[in-house]
Structure formats: C-alpha cells, structure tokens
N, C-alpha and C positions, 0 to 999 in steps of 0.2 A: 504494500500500500504506500502511496506517495504521501509525503507530508504536504501541508498546505502551500508552502512556498514553492516546492518543486512542481506541484500541480499548476500553480499560477504561472510559473515560467513556461511550462509546456503549453498551457492555453495561449500564452502570448506568442509562442513560436508558431503554433497552429494558425493563429489569427494572421500572422505575417505571411505564412505560406499561402493561406487561402486568399489573402489580398493580392498576392503576386499572381496567382492563377487567374483571378477575376480580371486583373489588368490585361491579361493575355486572352480574355474572352472565354475562359473556362470556369465552370462552377464546380468545385470539388464536393459540394454537398450532395450532388447527384450521383456520386460514386459509392456504391455499397461497400466495396473493399476499403476505400479510404475511411468511410464512416466507422467501419468495424475496427480498423487499425487505430484510428484516433481514440475511439472509446476504450480500447484495450490499453493504450498508452496512458490515458488519463485515469484509468482504474489501477494502473501500476502493474498490470500483468504482462506487458511488453515494454521493452526499452524502445527508444526511437529507432535505433539500428535494427532491432528485431522487427519493428513495424515496417520499415522500408523493405526488408527482406521478404516479409509477408506479402506486401503489396506487389512487389516484383514477381514473386512466385505465382501468386494468384492470377496476375495479369498474363504471365507467360502461359498459364494453363487455360487462358481464354475465359476466366470466370468473371471478369470485370465488364461493367456496362457503361461506366461513366467516362468523362474526359481524362481523368488521371490514370485509369487503367489502360486506356488506349495509348496515352503518352508513355507510361512506364513500359508497356510491351514493346515499344519501338527503341528502347535503349539497348 
C-alpha cells in the first residue's frame, strides 16, 4: 500500500502524462489497459515500471482498444 505522499506524487505524474497525451489528441481515459495499470499503481500493487511492462505486454497481445494501447504496440 502506498503512503499518502507517494500516492499524491503518482497522481501528479499520471495527470502530467494524461495532459501530454491530450495535447497530442489522444485521451488515455478511453484505454482499458491504461485505466487498469493506473488503478493498480495507485493501489500500490504495481510499480510504475511494472505498469509500463503490463501495458506493453497487453498491447502486444492485441488486448488494448484505446489510443495508448495502439501507441504502445507500435514501439
């Protein structure tokens, strides 16, 4: 479980990431894999590095439906 300060830092990072994607015309909130990874990071069950690996793996398997999954699968 994350302490309050760490959770706040992660929320701020996610906000920054989401803003960057929106500037590029993508809405990360439409991506189920992203939402799952974000929720797991904020719950303290995944680290950010593990969340990235999760998103990339799920996207490579064709499990994503949103803009982030499509973007990640092209990496």
